[in-house]
mmCIF file of the C-alpha atoms, coordinates in Angstrom:
data_MODEL
# 
_entry.id   MODEL 
# 
loop_
_atom_site.group_PDB 
_atom_site.id 
_atom_site.type_symbol 
_atom_site.label_atom_id 
_atom_site.label_alt_id 
_atom_site.label_comp_id 
_atom_site.label_asym_id 
_atom_site.label_entity_id 
_atom_site.label_seq_id 
_atom_site.pdbx_PDB_ins_code 
_atom_site.Cartn_x 
_atom_site.Cartn_y 
_atom_site.Cartn_z 
_atom_site.occupancy 
_atom_site.B_iso_or_equiv 
_atom_site.pdbx_formal_charge 
_atom_site.auth_seq_id 
_atom_site.auth_comp_id 
_atom_site.auth_asym_id 
_atom_site.auth_atom_id 
_atom_site.pdbx_PDB_model_num 
ATOM 1   C CA . UNK A 1 1   ? 51.200 160.815 119.069 1.00 0.00 ? 1   UNK A CA 1 
ATOM 2   C CA . UNK A 1 2   ? 50.450 157.304 120.363 1.00 0.00 ? 2   UNK A CA 1 
ATOM 3   C CA . UNK A 1 3   ? 47.221 156.518 122.205 1.00 0.00 ? 3   UNK A CA 1 
ATOM 4   C CA . UNK A 1 4   ? 49.162 156.172 125.473 1.00 0.00 ? 4   UNK A CA 1 
ATOM 5   C CA . UNK A 1 5   ? 50.893 159.553 124.981 1.00 0.00 ? 5   UNK A CA 1 
ATOM 6   C CA . UNK A 1 6   ? 47.558 161.145 124.081 1.00 0.00 ? 6   UNK A CA 1 
ATOM 7   C CA . UNK A 1 7   ? 46.008 159.741 127.270 1.00 0.00 ? 7   UNK A CA 1 
ATOM 8   C CA . UNK A 1 8   ? 48.936 161.092 129.322 1.00 0.00 ? 8   UNK A CA 1 
ATOM 9   C CA . UNK A 1 9   ? 48.538 164.496 127.656 1.00 0.00 ? 9   UNK A CA 1 
ATOM 10  C CA . UNK A 1 10  ? 44.835 164.625 128.550 1.00 0.00 ? 10  UNK A CA 1 
ATOM 11  C CA . UNK A 1 11  ? 45.252 163.442 132.147 1.00 0.00 ? 11  UNK A CA 1 
ATOM 12  C CA . UNK A 1 12  ? 45.730 166.323 134.622 1.00 0.00 ? 12  UNK A CA 1 
ATOM 13  C CA . UNK A 1 13  ? 49.259 166.782 136.001 1.00 0.00 ? 13  UNK A CA 1 
ATOM 14  C CA . UNK A 1 14  ? 49.756 164.517 139.022 1.00 0.00 ? 14  UNK A CA 1 
ATOM 15  C CA . UNK A 1 15  ? 49.840 166.496 142.257 1.00 0.00 ? 15  UNK A CA 1 
ATOM 16  C CA . UNK A 1 16  ? 49.327 163.612 144.664 1.00 0.00 ? 16  UNK A CA 1 
ATOM 17  C CA . UNK A 1 17  ? 51.585 160.648 144.023 1.00 0.00 ? 17  UNK A CA 1 
ATOM 18  C CA . UNK A 1 18  ? 54.894 162.004 142.736 1.00 0.00 ? 18  UNK A CA 1 
ATOM 19  C CA . UNK A 1 19  ? 55.231 164.446 145.659 1.00 0.00 ? 19  UNK A CA 1 
ATOM 20  C CA . UNK A 1 20  ? 54.844 161.405 147.942 1.00 0.00 ? 20  UNK A CA 1 
ATOM 21  C CA . UNK A 1 21  ? 57.412 159.389 145.953 1.00 0.00 ? 21  UNK A CA 1 
ATOM 22  C CA . UNK A 1 22  ? 59.818 162.342 146.097 1.00 0.00 ? 22  UNK A CA 1 
ATOM 23  C CA . UNK A 1 23  ? 59.315 162.753 149.853 1.00 0.00 ? 23  UNK A CA 1 
ATOM 24  C CA . UNK A 1 24  ? 59.903 159.019 150.394 1.00 0.00 ? 24  UNK A CA 1 
ATOM 25  C CA . UNK A 1 25  ? 63.072 159.063 148.250 1.00 0.00 ? 25  UNK A CA 1 
ATOM 26  C CA . UNK A 1 26  ? 64.416 162.210 149.957 1.00 0.00 ? 26  UNK A CA 1 
ATOM 27  C CA . UNK A 1 27  ? 63.930 160.686 153.412 1.00 0.00 ? 27  UNK A CA 1 
ATOM 28  C CA . UNK A 1 28  ? 65.428 157.400 152.205 1.00 0.00 ? 28  UNK A CA 1 
ATOM 29  C CA . UNK A 1 29  ? 68.606 159.224 151.122 1.00 0.00 ? 29  UNK A CA 1 
ATOM 30  C CA . UNK A 1 30  ? 68.855 160.962 154.507 1.00 0.00 ? 30  UNK A CA 1 
ATOM 31  C CA . UNK A 1 31  ? 68.341 157.617 156.257 1.00 0.00 ? 31  UNK A CA 1 
ATOM 32  C CA . UNK A 1 32  ? 71.080 155.948 154.175 1.00 0.00 ? 32  UNK A CA 1 
ATOM 33  C CA . UNK A 1 33  ? 73.409 158.894 154.771 1.00 0.00 ? 33  UNK A CA 1 
ATOM 34  C CA . UNK A 1 34  ? 72.721 158.799 158.528 1.00 0.00 ? 34  UNK A CA 1 
ATOM 35  C CA . UNK A 1 35  ? 73.460 155.070 158.642 1.00 0.00 ? 35  UNK A CA 1 
ATOM 36  C CA . UNK A 1 36  ? 76.718 155.568 156.755 1.00 0.00 ? 36  UNK A CA 1 
ATOM 37  C CA . UNK A 1 37  ? 77.588 158.376 159.162 1.00 0.00 ? 37  UNK A CA 1 
ATOM 38  C CA . UNK A 1 38  ? 76.762 156.139 162.148 1.00 0.00 ? 38  UNK A CA 1 
ATOM 39  C CA . UNK A 1 39  ? 79.109 153.337 161.091 1.00 0.00 ? 39  UNK A CA 1 
ATOM 40  C CA . UNK A 1 40  ? 81.915 155.860 160.635 1.00 0.00 ? 40  UNK A CA 1 
ATOM 41  C CA . UNK A 1 41  ? 81.260 157.637 163.953 1.00 0.00 ? 41  UNK A CA 1 
ATOM 42  C CA . UNK A 1 42  ? 82.781 156.895 167.368 1.00 0.00 ? 42  UNK A CA 1 
ATOM 43  C CA . UNK A 1 43  ? 80.645 154.522 169.474 1.00 0.00 ? 43  UNK A CA 1 
ATOM 44  C CA . UNK A 1 44  ? 79.502 157.297 171.833 1.00 0.00 ? 44  UNK A CA 1 
ATOM 45  C CA . UNK A 1 45  ? 77.982 159.259 168.923 1.00 0.00 ? 45  UNK A CA 1 
ATOM 46  C CA . UNK A 1 46  ? 76.082 156.373 167.330 1.00 0.00 ? 46  UNK A CA 1 
ATOM 47  C CA . UNK A 1 47  ? 73.057 156.282 169.635 1.00 0.00 ? 47  UNK A CA 1 
ATOM 48  C CA . UNK A 1 48  ? 71.783 159.685 168.507 1.00 0.00 ? 48  UNK A CA 1 
ATOM 49  C CA . UNK A 1 49  ? 72.217 158.675 164.854 1.00 0.00 ? 49  UNK A CA 1 
ATOM 50  C CA . UNK A 1 50  ? 70.408 155.364 165.427 1.00 0.00 ? 50  UNK A CA 1 
ATOM 51  C CA . UNK A 1 51  ? 67.481 157.293 166.946 1.00 0.00 ? 51  UNK A CA 1 
ATOM 52  C CA . UNK A 1 52  ? 67.399 159.541 163.881 1.00 0.00 ? 52  UNK A CA 1 
ATOM 53  C CA . UNK A 1 53  ? 67.286 156.443 161.622 1.00 0.00 ? 53  UNK A CA 1 
ATOM 54  C CA . UNK A 1 54  ? 64.323 155.123 163.626 1.00 0.00 ? 54  UNK A CA 1 
ATOM 55  C CA . UNK A 1 55  ? 62.485 158.432 163.163 1.00 0.00 ? 55  UNK A CA 1 
ATOM 56  C CA . UNK A 1 56  ? 63.213 158.521 159.422 1.00 0.00 ? 56  UNK A CA 1 
ATOM 57  C CA . UNK A 1 57  ? 61.981 154.960 158.958 1.00 0.00 ? 57  UNK A CA 1 
ATOM 58  C CA . UNK A 1 58  ? 58.721 155.954 160.699 1.00 0.00 ? 58  UNK A CA 1 
ATOM 59  C CA . UNK A 1 59  ? 58.383 158.967 158.372 1.00 0.00 ? 59  UNK A CA 1 
ATOM 60  C CA . UNK A 1 60  ? 58.770 156.743 155.288 1.00 0.00 ? 60  UNK A CA 1 
ATOM 61  C CA . UNK A 1 61  ? 56.239 154.285 156.721 1.00 0.00 ? 61  UNK A CA 1 
ATOM 62  C CA . UNK A 1 62  ? 53.771 157.154 157.144 1.00 0.00 ? 62  UNK A CA 1 
ATOM 63  C CA . UNK A 1 63  ? 54.379 158.296 153.535 1.00 0.00 ? 63  UNK A CA 1 
ATOM 64  C CA . UNK A 1 64  ? 53.676 154.713 152.409 1.00 0.00 ? 64  UNK A CA 1 
ATOM 65  C CA . UNK A 1 65  ? 50.420 154.782 154.378 1.00 0.00 ? 65  UNK A CA 1 
ATOM 66  C CA . UNK A 1 66  ? 49.446 158.152 152.818 1.00 0.00 ? 66  UNK A CA 1 
ATOM 67  C CA . UNK A 1 67  ? 50.148 156.767 149.349 1.00 0.00 ? 67  UNK A CA 1 
ATOM 68  C CA . UNK A 1 68  ? 47.804 153.836 149.975 1.00 0.00 ? 68  UNK A CA 1 
ATOM 69  C CA . UNK A 1 69  ? 45.124 156.245 151.219 1.00 0.00 ? 69  UNK A CA 1 
ATOM 70  C CA . UNK A 1 70  ? 45.499 158.367 148.084 1.00 0.00 ? 70  UNK A CA 1 
ATOM 71  C CA . UNK A 1 71  ? 45.095 155.238 145.970 1.00 0.00 ? 71  UNK A CA 1 
ATOM 72  C CA . UNK A 1 72  ? 41.749 154.565 147.644 1.00 0.00 ? 72  UNK A CA 1 
ATOM 73  C CA . UNK A 1 73  ? 40.603 158.176 147.147 1.00 0.00 ? 73  UNK A CA 1 
ATOM 74  C CA . UNK A 1 74  ? 41.751 158.872 143.577 1.00 0.00 ? 74  UNK A CA 1 
ATOM 75  C CA . UNK A 1 75  ? 40.425 157.310 140.399 1.00 0.00 ? 75  UNK A CA 1 
ATOM 76  C CA . UNK A 1 76  ? 42.998 158.968 138.116 1.00 0.00 ? 76  UNK A CA 1 
ATOM 77  C CA . UNK A 1 77  ? 46.631 157.978 138.775 1.00 0.00 ? 77  UNK A CA 1 
ATOM 78  C CA . UNK A 1 78  ? 49.853 158.806 136.863 1.00 0.00 ? 78  UNK A CA 1 
ATOM 79  C CA . UNK A 1 79  ? 50.363 155.107 136.091 1.00 0.00 ? 79  UNK A CA 1 
ATOM 80  C CA . UNK A 1 80  ? 48.868 151.714 137.020 1.00 0.00 ? 80  UNK A CA 1 
ATOM 81  C CA . UNK A 1 81  ? 47.650 151.425 140.589 1.00 0.00 ? 81  UNK A CA 1 
ATOM 82  C CA . UNK A 1 82  ? 49.533 148.175 141.201 1.00 0.00 ? 82  UNK A CA 1 
ATOM 83  C CA . UNK A 1 83  ? 52.753 149.888 140.058 1.00 0.00 ? 83  UNK A CA 1 
ATOM 84  C CA . UNK A 1 84  ? 52.191 152.777 142.475 1.00 0.00 ? 84  UNK A CA 1 
ATOM 85  C CA . UNK A 1 85  ? 51.714 150.257 145.278 1.00 0.00 ? 85  UNK A CA 1 
ATOM 86  C CA . UNK A 1 86  ? 54.807 148.272 144.175 1.00 0.00 ? 86  UNK A CA 1 
ATOM 87  C CA . UNK A 1 87  ? 57.018 151.373 143.944 1.00 0.00 ? 87  UNK A CA 1 
ATOM 88  C CA . UNK A 1 88  ? 56.192 152.854 147.348 1.00 0.00 ? 88  UNK A CA 1 
ATOM 89  C CA . UNK A 1 89  ? 56.349 149.408 148.976 1.00 0.00 ? 89  UNK A CA 1 
ATOM 90  C CA . UNK A 1 90  ? 59.776 148.751 147.430 1.00 0.00 ? 90  UNK A CA 1 
ATOM 91  C CA . UNK A 1 91  ? 61.099 152.081 148.772 1.00 0.00 ? 91  UNK A CA 1 
ATOM 92  C CA . UNK A 1 92  ? 59.631 151.262 152.202 1.00 0.00 ? 92  UNK A CA 1 
ATOM 93  C CA . UNK A 1 93  ? 61.376 147.865 152.127 1.00 0.00 ? 93  UNK A CA 1 
ATOM 94  C CA . UNK A 1 94  ? 64.776 149.515 151.566 1.00 0.00 ? 94  UNK A CA 1 
ATOM 95  C CA . UNK A 1 95  ? 64.163 151.723 154.608 1.00 0.00 ? 95  UNK A CA 1 
ATOM 96  C CA . UNK A 1 96  ? 63.018 148.739 156.684 1.00 0.00 ? 96  UNK A CA 1 
ATOM 97  C CA . UNK A 1 97  ? 66.209 146.796 156.015 1.00 0.00 ? 97  UNK A CA 1 
ATOM 98  C CA . UNK A 1 98  ? 68.562 149.709 156.659 1.00 0.00 ? 98  UNK A CA 1 
ATOM 99  C CA . UNK A 1 99  ? 66.678 150.409 159.869 1.00 0.00 ? 99  UNK A CA 1 
ATOM 100 C CA . UNK A 1 100 ? 66.964 146.681 160.655 1.00 0.00 ? 100 UNK A CA 1 
ATOM 101 C CA . UNK A 1 101 ? 70.749 146.838 160.273 1.00 0.00 ? 101 UNK A CA 1 
ATOM 102 C CA . UNK A 1 102 ? 70.927 149.848 162.594 1.00 0.00 ? 102 UNK A CA 1 
ATOM 103 C CA . UNK A 1 103 ? 68.644 148.146 165.136 1.00 0.00 ? 103 UNK A CA 1 
ATOM 104 C CA . UNK A 1 104 ? 70.853 145.040 165.185 1.00 0.00 ? 104 UNK A CA 1 
ATOM 105 C CA . UNK A 1 105 ? 74.008 147.093 165.733 1.00 0.00 ? 105 UNK A CA 1 
ATOM 106 C CA . UNK A 1 106 ? 72.238 148.894 168.546 1.00 0.00 ? 106 UNK A CA 1 
ATOM 107 C CA . UNK A 1 107 ? 70.639 145.800 170.119 1.00 0.00 ? 107 UNK A CA 1 
ATOM 108 C CA . UNK A 1 108 ? 73.738 143.594 169.873 1.00 0.00 ? 108 UNK A CA 1 
ATOM 109 C CA . UNK A 1 109 ? 76.000 146.452 170.994 1.00 0.00 ? 109 UNK A CA 1 
ATOM 110 C CA . UNK A 1 110 ? 78.345 146.007 168.049 1.00 0.00 ? 110 UNK A CA 1 
ATOM 111 C CA . UNK A 1 111 ? 81.416 148.020 169.016 1.00 0.00 ? 111 UNK A CA 1 
ATOM 112 C CA . UNK A 1 112 ? 83.869 147.316 166.220 1.00 0.00 ? 112 UNK A CA 1 
ATOM 113 C CA . UNK A 1 113 ? 82.508 148.318 162.825 1.00 0.00 ? 113 UNK A CA 1 
ATOM 114 C CA . UNK A 1 114 ? 84.197 146.355 160.052 1.00 0.00 ? 114 UNK A CA 1 
ATOM 115 C CA . UNK A 1 115 ? 85.309 147.676 156.660 1.00 0.00 ? 115 UNK A CA 1 
ATOM 116 C CA . UNK A 1 116 ? 82.664 145.466 155.028 1.00 0.00 ? 116 UNK A CA 1 
ATOM 117 C CA . UNK A 1 117 ? 79.854 147.090 157.018 1.00 0.00 ? 117 UNK A CA 1 
ATOM 118 C CA . UNK A 1 118 ? 81.142 150.539 156.055 1.00 0.00 ? 118 UNK A CA 1 
ATOM 119 C CA . UNK A 1 119 ? 81.416 149.501 152.416 1.00 0.00 ? 119 UNK A CA 1 
ATOM 120 C CA . UNK A 1 120 ? 77.860 148.134 152.326 1.00 0.00 ? 120 UNK A CA 1 
ATOM 121 C CA . UNK A 1 121 ? 76.419 151.319 153.864 1.00 0.00 ? 121 UNK A CA 1 
ATOM 122 C CA . UNK A 1 122 ? 78.372 153.317 151.270 1.00 0.00 ? 122 UNK A CA 1 
ATOM 123 C CA . UNK A 1 123 ? 76.963 151.181 148.426 1.00 0.00 ? 123 UNK A CA 1 
ATOM 124 C CA . UNK A 1 124 ? 73.427 151.502 149.815 1.00 0.00 ? 124 UNK A CA 1 
ATOM 125 C CA . UNK A 1 125 ? 73.783 155.271 150.115 1.00 0.00 ? 125 UNK A CA 1 
ATOM 126 C CA . UNK A 1 126 ? 74.834 155.513 146.472 1.00 0.00 ? 126 UNK A CA 1 
ATOM 127 C CA . UNK A 1 127 ? 71.936 153.262 145.413 1.00 0.00 ? 127 UNK A CA 1 
ATOM 128 C CA . UNK A 1 128 ? 69.440 155.362 147.402 1.00 0.00 ? 128 UNK A CA 1 
ATOM 129 C CA . UNK A 1 129 ? 70.762 158.550 145.797 1.00 0.00 ? 129 UNK A CA 1 
ATOM 130 C CA . UNK A 1 130 ? 70.183 156.916 142.403 1.00 0.00 ? 130 UNK A CA 1 
ATOM 131 C CA . UNK A 1 131 ? 66.634 156.003 143.461 1.00 0.00 ? 131 UNK A CA 1 
ATOM 132 C CA . UNK A 1 132 ? 66.074 159.718 144.082 1.00 0.00 ? 132 UNK A CA 1 
ATOM 133 C CA . UNK A 1 133 ? 67.387 160.468 140.584 1.00 0.00 ? 133 UNK A CA 1 
ATOM 134 C CA . UNK A 1 134 ? 65.219 157.691 139.121 1.00 0.00 ? 134 UNK A CA 1 
ATOM 135 C CA . UNK A 1 135 ? 62.030 159.077 140.710 1.00 0.00 ? 135 UNK A CA 1 
ATOM 136 C CA . UNK A 1 136 ? 62.696 162.488 139.105 1.00 0.00 ? 136 UNK A CA 1 
ATOM 137 C CA . UNK A 1 137 ? 63.319 160.835 135.737 1.00 0.00 ? 137 UNK A CA 1 
ATOM 138 C CA . UNK A 1 138 ? 60.160 158.749 136.138 1.00 0.00 ? 138 UNK A CA 1 
ATOM 139 C CA . UNK A 1 139 ? 58.144 161.919 136.724 1.00 0.00 ? 139 UNK A CA 1 
ATOM 140 C CA . UNK A 1 140 ? 59.255 163.171 133.305 1.00 0.00 ? 140 UNK A CA 1 
ATOM 141 C CA . UNK A 1 141 ? 59.114 159.664 131.765 1.00 0.00 ? 141 UNK A CA 1 
ATOM 142 C CA . UNK A 1 142 ? 62.689 160.120 130.571 1.00 0.00 ? 142 UNK A CA 1 
ATOM 143 C CA . UNK A 1 143 ? 62.997 156.502 129.449 1.00 0.00 ? 143 UNK A CA 1 
ATOM 144 C CA . UNK A 1 144 ? 66.663 156.464 128.407 1.00 0.00 ? 144 UNK A CA 1 
ATOM 145 C CA . UNK A 1 145 ? 67.783 158.102 131.663 1.00 0.00 ? 145 UNK A CA 1 
ATOM 146 C CA . UNK A 1 146 ? 65.612 155.726 133.729 1.00 0.00 ? 146 UNK A CA 1 
ATOM 147 C CA . UNK A 1 147 ? 67.229 152.737 132.016 1.00 0.00 ? 147 UNK A CA 1 
ATOM 148 C CA . UNK A 1 148 ? 70.744 154.064 132.720 1.00 0.00 ? 148 UNK A CA 1 
ATOM 149 C CA . UNK A 1 149 ? 69.940 154.827 136.359 1.00 0.00 ? 149 UNK A CA 1 
ATOM 150 C CA . UNK A 1 150 ? 68.448 151.367 136.882 1.00 0.00 ? 150 UNK A CA 1 
ATOM 151 C CA . UNK A 1 151 ? 71.519 149.784 135.321 1.00 0.00 ? 151 UNK A CA 1 
ATOM 152 C CA . UNK A 1 152 ? 73.731 151.627 137.836 1.00 0.00 ? 152 UNK A CA 1 
ATOM 153 C CA . UNK A 1 153 ? 71.563 150.476 140.765 1.00 0.00 ? 153 UNK A CA 1 
ATOM 154 C CA . UNK A 1 154 ? 71.747 146.873 139.542 1.00 0.00 ? 154 UNK A CA 1 
ATOM 155 C CA . UNK A 1 155 ? 75.556 147.064 139.318 1.00 0.00 ? 155 UNK A CA 1 
ATOM 156 C CA . UNK A 1 156 ? 75.695 148.332 142.884 1.00 0.00 ? 156 UNK A CA 1 
ATOM 157 C CA . UNK A 1 157 ? 73.552 145.414 144.022 1.00 0.00 ? 157 UNK A CA 1 
ATOM 158 C CA . UNK A 1 158 ? 76.003 142.972 142.402 1.00 0.00 ? 158 UNK A CA 1 
ATOM 159 C CA . UNK A 1 159 ? 78.862 144.802 144.117 1.00 0.00 ? 159 UNK A CA 1 
ATOM 160 C CA . UNK A 1 160 ? 77.072 144.518 147.470 1.00 0.00 ? 160 UNK A CA 1 
ATOM 161 C CA . UNK A 1 161 ? 76.644 140.754 146.938 1.00 0.00 ? 161 UNK A CA 1 
ATOM 162 C CA . UNK A 1 162 ? 80.403 140.382 146.415 1.00 0.00 ? 162 UNK A CA 1 
ATOM 163 C CA . UNK A 1 163 ? 81.227 142.442 149.522 1.00 0.00 ? 163 UNK A CA 1 
ATOM 164 C CA . UNK A 1 164 ? 78.725 140.415 151.572 1.00 0.00 ? 164 UNK A CA 1 
ATOM 165 C CA . UNK A 1 165 ? 80.020 137.020 150.388 1.00 0.00 ? 165 UNK A CA 1 
ATOM 166 C CA . UNK A 1 166 ? 83.643 137.941 151.148 1.00 0.00 ? 166 UNK A CA 1 
ATOM 167 C CA . UNK A 1 167 ? 82.721 139.443 154.535 1.00 0.00 ? 167 UNK A CA 1 
ATOM 168 C CA . UNK A 1 168 ? 80.810 136.334 155.641 1.00 0.00 ? 168 UNK A CA 1 
ATOM 169 C CA . UNK A 1 169 ? 83.666 134.079 154.500 1.00 0.00 ? 169 UNK A CA 1 
ATOM 170 C CA . UNK A 1 170 ? 86.121 136.224 156.497 1.00 0.00 ? 170 UNK A CA 1 
ATOM 171 C CA . UNK A 1 171 ? 83.950 136.040 159.614 1.00 0.00 ? 171 UNK A CA 1 
ATOM 172 C CA . UNK A 1 172 ? 83.750 132.249 159.558 1.00 0.00 ? 172 UNK A CA 1 
ATOM 173 C CA . UNK A 1 173 ? 87.473 131.984 158.880 1.00 0.00 ? 173 UNK A CA 1 
ATOM 174 C CA . UNK A 1 174 ? 88.788 134.492 161.404 1.00 0.00 ? 174 UNK A CA 1 
ATOM 175 C CA . UNK A 1 175 ? 86.179 135.039 164.143 1.00 0.00 ? 175 UNK A CA 1 
ATOM 176 C CA . UNK A 1 176 ? 86.475 132.630 167.072 1.00 0.00 ? 176 UNK A CA 1 
ATOM 177 C CA . UNK A 1 177 ? 83.631 133.998 169.216 1.00 0.00 ? 177 UNK A CA 1 
ATOM 178 C CA . UNK A 1 178 ? 80.339 132.405 168.098 1.00 0.00 ? 178 UNK A CA 1 
ATOM 179 C CA . UNK A 1 179 ? 78.350 135.385 169.429 1.00 0.00 ? 179 UNK A CA 1 
ATOM 180 C CA . UNK A 1 180 ? 80.313 137.760 167.206 1.00 0.00 ? 180 UNK A CA 1 
ATOM 181 C CA . UNK A 1 181 ? 79.752 135.502 164.200 1.00 0.00 ? 181 UNK A CA 1 
ATOM 182 C CA . UNK A 1 182 ? 75.992 135.799 164.753 1.00 0.00 ? 182 UNK A CA 1 
ATOM 183 C CA . UNK A 1 183 ? 76.129 139.569 165.401 1.00 0.00 ? 183 UNK A CA 1 
ATOM 184 C CA . UNK A 1 184 ? 78.123 140.446 162.300 1.00 0.00 ? 184 UNK A CA 1 
ATOM 185 C CA . UNK A 1 185 ? 76.275 138.066 160.018 1.00 0.00 ? 185 UNK A CA 1 
ATOM 186 C CA . UNK A 1 186 ? 72.915 139.532 161.098 1.00 0.00 ? 186 UNK A CA 1 
ATOM 187 C CA . UNK A 1 187 ? 74.083 143.107 160.429 1.00 0.00 ? 187 UNK A CA 1 
ATOM 188 C CA . UNK A 1 188 ? 75.689 142.203 157.107 1.00 0.00 ? 188 UNK A CA 1 
ATOM 189 C CA . UNK A 1 189 ? 72.582 140.276 156.012 1.00 0.00 ? 189 UNK A CA 1 
ATOM 190 C CA . UNK A 1 190 ? 70.306 143.261 156.690 1.00 0.00 ? 190 UNK A CA 1 
ATOM 191 C CA . UNK A 1 191 ? 72.613 145.572 154.729 1.00 0.00 ? 191 UNK A CA 1 
ATOM 192 C CA . UNK A 1 192 ? 72.855 143.134 151.835 1.00 0.00 ? 192 UNK A CA 1 
ATOM 193 C CA . UNK A 1 193 ? 69.059 142.743 151.825 1.00 0.00 ? 193 UNK A CA 1 
ATOM 194 C CA . UNK A 1 194 ? 68.732 146.545 151.666 1.00 0.00 ? 194 UNK A CA 1 
ATOM 195 C CA . UNK A 1 195 ? 70.791 146.515 148.466 1.00 0.00 ? 195 UNK A CA 1 
ATOM 196 C CA . UNK A 1 196 ? 68.519 143.752 147.093 1.00 0.00 ? 196 UNK A CA 1 
ATOM 197 C CA . UNK A 1 197 ? 65.514 145.953 147.829 1.00 0.00 ? 197 UNK A CA 1 
ATOM 198 C CA . UNK A 1 198 ? 67.184 148.888 146.036 1.00 0.00 ? 198 UNK A CA 1 
ATOM 199 C CA . UNK A 1 199 ? 67.311 146.599 143.000 1.00 0.00 ? 199 UNK A CA 1 
ATOM 200 C CA . UNK A 1 200 ? 63.593 145.886 143.510 1.00 0.00 ? 200 UNK A CA 1 
ATOM 201 C CA . UNK A 1 201 ? 62.911 149.647 143.329 1.00 0.00 ? 201 UNK A CA 1 
ATOM 202 C CA . UNK A 1 202 ? 64.989 149.744 140.151 1.00 0.00 ? 202 UNK A CA 1 
ATOM 203 C CA . UNK A 1 203 ? 62.976 146.876 138.643 1.00 0.00 ? 203 UNK A CA 1 
ATOM 204 C CA . UNK A 1 204 ? 59.655 148.598 139.381 1.00 0.00 ? 204 UNK A CA 1 
ATOM 205 C CA . UNK A 1 205 ? 60.847 151.921 137.896 1.00 0.00 ? 205 UNK A CA 1 
ATOM 206 C CA . UNK A 1 206 ? 62.066 150.141 134.759 1.00 0.00 ? 206 UNK A CA 1 
ATOM 207 C CA . UNK A 1 207 ? 58.804 148.205 134.392 1.00 0.00 ? 207 UNK A CA 1 
ATOM 208 C CA . UNK A 1 208 ? 56.788 151.430 134.658 1.00 0.00 ? 208 UNK A CA 1 
ATOM 209 C CA . UNK A 1 209 ? 59.035 153.091 132.081 1.00 0.00 ? 209 UNK A CA 1 
ATOM 210 C CA . UNK A 1 210 ? 58.658 150.178 129.634 1.00 0.00 ? 210 UNK A CA 1 
ATOM 211 C CA . UNK A 1 211 ? 54.861 150.237 129.994 1.00 0.00 ? 211 UNK A CA 1 
ATOM 212 C CA . UNK A 1 212 ? 54.793 153.949 129.148 1.00 0.00 ? 212 UNK A CA 1 
ATOM 213 C CA . UNK A 1 213 ? 57.404 154.004 126.388 1.00 0.00 ? 213 UNK A CA 1 
# 
């Protein structure tokens, strides 16, 4: 048994931080699913879904705040304090950007939802589901599974980049109304940034795994 494994064996089972990570990930998945549902729903049904997204983002923000409070109260943590901060902040950033995309659609009254927007919300939903899987694997320090999950998230981020680049090119080529160019680019940018932040979560999980392997 290595010194690190011995230390982990002696440290009491974490009852503070992983429940918070799991709550944040669960709410993140619901948020991503609600956003994907919203962009596939008729316009008249979107407002209720956008309100739900706003509520979920606030819940995740509160979980982030609780995590920071627990860091100030607890000397013993399941892994490095800066990694706990980085992980919960990265999850919060994903939620912020998906909420930002929803807010822009709501504020700019985007009526026609493009295939690219739907595709990006689908990619983000899949990435968020993988984040949920990754958090469970991190709890068990299942290093091989964490690596595979992170690899899948990174591939999705690359896919999102391709969808975004093509969508923006299409807008500039085919959209004649300057206001619509701005509207769609803002929404697409927020969705693409959400996929970037999913990759950030992946990077933090992988770094934690490497430190504890």
